[in-house]
N, C-alpha and C positions, 0 to 999 in steps of 0.2 A: 503494499499500499505505500501513495505517496506521502511525501510528509504533509502536503496540502491537500483540502479538500475545497472546492469552490464551486458557488452556485450564482447563476442569477437570478432575483425574486426581484420580479417586478420591473423595476428602472435602476433595482439595488445589485450590487456584485458583492457578495458574503464570503468571504474565505476563513477556513479554519487552519490554524498552523497547529497540525500533530506533534509537533516539538515543543511545541510551549505548553500546551492544554496537560494538567496534573489533576483533572476529574475533579475538581471541586463540586460542580454540578448547577451552578447557579445558572447557568445559561437553561440548563433543562427545567429548574424551579420556575424561572421565569417565563419561560415558553415551553412547556412539554410536546405540544404538537410540531415546533422546530426542529428540537436538540432533544438528544438521548446520549447516554454514556454506551460506547461499545465495550465488549468484553474487558478491553483495557485499560478501560475506566476515562477512555479519551472520547471527548465531543463528537459526535457525526451528526449529518443530516437525517431529520424524520422526513417532515413537510413542511419546508419555508415557505412555501409559494399558500401554504394554508392559513396564513397568520396575518393579523393587520401590520402592516409596515411600523407603526409606532411599537407594538410588541414585540417586533423583530430587532429594530434597535434597541430597545430597553436589554432586552434579553444578550444582545451582544454586547453590551455597553457592561453588562453585570460582571464580565469575567475579569476575576481578580489579577491575573497575569497576561492580559491582554491576547491573546488566541485568537480571540474573533476580531476581524477587521473586517469594516464595510465600508464602500465605496457608492458614491451617486453617479448618474448616469454622466456625468461631466467628468467625473475621474476626481473627484474633490473626495479626501477622505473622511466619514463622517465619525468612525470609531473605529480606533479609540481616539 
């Protein structure tokens, strides 16, 4: 598996850095429909397109180790 997992969700580009994720699960608590932890306790996508934009942004921003990064359609980094 790659060190990065990336999805386009609406007009957002969301990236999980698997090398930074340590499995706190704050993103899962904030949006269980968008994220879960795999068998290694690393965040993975579930269905991020099924949640509202603000919920997805809050979930990504909740990561204490900045393993989740979000950019808008213009390439501006929104999170962290």
